[in-house]
N, C-alpha and C positions, 0 to 999 in steps of 0.2 A: 297616743300613734298607737293603729293599731298591731297583733298580735297573734302567734297560732299559737294554740299548745297540738302535743302530739297527737292529739285524732281528726286535725285538722279544721277545727273547730273557730269560728273567731272570735277574738276577747278583746277588751281593753283593759290601761291600765286607767287606774284609778290617778288624777291630779291631788295637787293640794287646793291650788283654788277649788276644783270641784269643792273641797268640803269648806273653803271659805266659806261660797258658794248656799253650800249647806246649811249652815250659819249664820248668814245674813237672812234666810229665807223665815229657820227659825225667831230669830229675833224681833224681825218685821212684824213678820206673816203673813207675805203676801211675794209674787218675785217684784211688785213696782216696785215695794220696799227697799226687797234687797238688791236692785240694783241704782237705786240713790243710792242708798249705804255703800254699797261698792265702788258707785262710779263710774259704771260701766249700762250699758244697756239694756234692756227687759231682754229683746230679744238672744244677749247676750247671757244672760244668765237661766234662760232659758236650756236655752244648747246646751249648758255643763250640764243644768237637771236632768236631760237626756243623754248624756256620755252614765251619769251616774248610775241613773239607772239601767242601761246596759250592760253597762262595768256588775253596779249588781244582781242583776239577772232579776230582777222586781222594783215594784214601786215604793221610790221615798218620801211621794207627798201626795195626799189628798186637796187637790182643787176645786172649789167649787164658790159661788157669786159672793159669800165670805173670803174669800183667801188662800191660803195655802198651809195644811196642817200638815204633819211629819207619820207619815203612818209608821206601827208596831219596827219594822225593819228601819227606817229613815231614821227613831230614834236610839235607834243600835248604833244604826253609824256613828248620827251625832257623837253619840258618847265616843267613843274610837276620834273621830276628828279633834273633839276637845281635848284629848289627848296628848296627838300629834301633832296639830299646829303648833304648838307653844314649844315641841320639841324642835320644830324644825325653823319656827320663828329664831332660836336662838342660837340653834346651827347656823341659821345667815344670820345673826349678827356677827357669833367670832370669827364670819367668815372675813365678812366686812372690816373689822379691823384689826387686822393682821397688824404684825410690827411697823409693816412699811403700809398699811391701807389708811385709809381715810377713816376719819371717827363716823360716826353712824347719829345719826341725824335725830334729833328733837322736834318732832310733828307738834306743833300747838293747834289747838282748834283756836281760830281767830274771831273774835264778834269785833266790828268794830266801836271802841271804846277807849279813851284817855288814857287809861296804863297799860295798854297791848302796848306801846313803843319801849315802857317801862319794860317790861314783860320781854320782852325781845331783849333790849337792852343790856342787862342784867345777865340772862340767859350765854349769852353771847362772852361777856367779860368773864364766867364763869368756865369759860372749853368748849361749850356746844357749839354745835352748829346748825342754826335754827331755819324750819322750814314752815314758812304760815302756811292754813291752808281754814281758809275763809269758810264759817263754821254756816254762810246762806246756802255757801254750792255746796257743800258736800249734805246736806239737809234735805238741797232739795226746793222747789217750786211748789209752793200748794197747789192740788187741784185749783179750775175757774169755783170761784164762789165760798169756796171754805177757806175759812181761817187761818194765818198762820199757827205753824208744828211751834209748838215751843224746844229751842236746842239741848235742853237740859232733858228731853227725854227722850233724846238722839243715843248720849254720849255714851250708856253702857253698852251701846252696839258698835259703836264708833271705834270703842278702848278696845272691845271684846275682840275683834276685827283689827286690831292695831295699825288702822289707820289715824289715829293719836296717842300722843304719850302723856297732854296737860290743853287745855282749855281754858280761855278767857271769856265768861262771860256775864251777862248781865240776869241779875236772877227780883222779882219786882212778886210782894205778895201773892199776889190771882196765879202766877208760877203753879203756887204748890210747896213741898219738900221736895229739897232734891231725890236720886235714888240712893236708898241707903245702901248700896254700893261704889258710892262714889264717895272718895275725901273731898273734902274742901277747905278753901284759906280764903275769908274778907281783906281784898284789898282794897277798899272803899266803899264808900254809903254817901248817894247823890239826891239831889230832888232833879225832877225836869227842871226845865225852861220853859217858859212859851214868848216867841217872839209877838211883839205887836207894834205898829205903826207911831213914829215919836205922840203922833196925836192921837193915839188910841183912848179910851177914860180910862185901860190899866196902866198906861203907861208909869206913869208916877207913883204906883204904888213898889213900896220895899217888899211883896211876895205876896203872894195869892194861893191861894185852897180853891178845889173842883166844883165848889158849888159859885165861883164869882163865874166861873164861864157859863152858867145854863143861859141856854137863850143866845148862844154866840155860835157863828161860824166857825170853822176851824180848819184851820187845812193838815190835809196827809200827805203828805210821797208816796203813791202808788210802787214805787219798786222793789226789787227782794232786800235790799241794803237795810231797807226801812222797817222791815216785818217785826222787830222787837216791838221799836217805839208804835206803832201803830196797833200791835195785840196789847202794850201795856198798858197804852193811855185806855184805850177801849173799854177793857176789861174797870177799868176804875170808873169810869163812866159809867158806866153801867149800876156797876158795884153799889155807887154813891145815890144810883137815881138820879142822876142829872139828864140835862140831853142838850146834845149840840148837833150846828149841824154843819154838815160833813162838807167840804168840797176837796179834788183830786188833783192832785199834782204828777207831773214826770218825772220831778228833778228841782232839789232844793233852791235854783235858783226862781223856776218857776213858781216853786211854794209859797217865796218869798215876798215874788211880785203880785202872788194873789192873797196873800194875807196883806198888803197894803192896798191892793183895788177892795176890795171886801171891807176892807178895813177891819179883817176877822183875828186869829191868834194861830200863830204855829208853835204847837209844841215841838220842844227839840232836846235832844238827851249833851248835856255842858262835854264838851264846850260848842258851840257850832262858830261855822265860818263867820265874822259880820259883816252885815249888812249894814250899809249908809239908810239913811230916815231907819232904821228898827231897832225896835232895846228888848232887852232879855229880861223877864223879869223870874223867879225859879218859882216855882210851882210846889208849895211848900204841904203836903198833903201826904197821909201815910198809904195812902190809894198805890201813888208812883212816884214813894221813895222806892228807890233800888239799891242794892247791892255790885260788885262788881267781885266776882269772884275768880281766882284759882281753884280749877279742878282735877283731880285725878284721880286713878282708879290703884288702890292699896297696893296692893300687888302688883301696879305696873313697873318699865324701868326707872323711871323719873319720881317715884315715889321719895327716894332718899333725900333727894335734892328738893323738892318742891315748897316744904316747909318754910326753907329757909329763903328761896328765894320769893315769894312771899311776902316774907321778913323786911326783904331789903327793898322793894316794889311797895309796900308801904309805906315805908320811911321815908326813899324818895318822894314817893308821891306827895307825903304830906306838908316834905318840904320844900313843896313847889319844884321837883328837881327833873 
C-alpha cells in the first residue's frame, strides 16, 4: 500500500512477495522463468519488480535479450532478502502450528512414479499432512520446439522458494548428477518397458536392449505428464547411435492403439496400465535404466525425517507392499 512521508512525497512498502520474486528471477535468469517457478503470470512478476524498483528508488534488474540479471543494487537487496525470507517463513510456520492450529503441510514435489503412493502413505502414517505438487506443473511447459527440461535442475529454486519440502523424481544417466546443494536417497532402480502387440517379433523376448529397437516405429505420448519418458528415451537412443522412427500420440490409449496398428513399440515406465493384446518386455540397457529418488534440501524442515521415510518406502516397495 502507498504511504506518505513527512514531506508529502509518495513512497511504497516492500512486501515479502516482492523479495520472493527477486530471488526467483535470480535463480532462473528471466522473468518468464520466475513466473513458472512461482506459479504466477509473467505480468504479475513484472508488476512486483516494478513495485520493488519504485520502493528502492533504483533499478534492481538489467533486462536484455539474454534474460534478466541483477544490478549491484539488486544483488545487495537480494542478500537482505535471503536473510529475511527464511525468518518470515519460520514466523509464519510457528503461527500456523499453534497449540490449537493445524499442522504445517509437507509439500512433496510429485513425479508420477510407482513409489509416490508409498511416500504419501508413509508420510501420513508418520503424522504429516501431505500436499502433492506435480512437478510437471511447477516446472512449466517447454517452449514450442524445445526439449523438456530436467526437473532436477529446477529443484534448488523450488526448495529455496519454499514451494517444496521433498521431491520424488526419476533420474536417468543422461540427466547428469543432481545439484550438489541437494540430498537424496535411492528408493528403487528400474528399467523401462517396451510395449508391443502380442504378434510382434519382439513379444516373445525375455528382455530387450536399445539395439533391438533400431529401425522400429516407436510411439511417444506428447503431453507434459510424459515429458520425462520422452527425454530419457530419446536421449538414450541418441547416445547409443541408434535410429527409431517416432510417431506421436495424444494420450496412453491412442499410443497403445497406434503401436498395435503400426506394429510398433511403445516405451513405458513401470507399471503401465494393462492393455489387452499388448505385451510389455523389459528394456535392459544402461542408457535407459533409471532411479527413483527422494530429494530434499539438507537444511530444509524435512531433512531430519527424510532418510527414515526413504528407508520405509524402499523396504515396502521391495516387499511389494
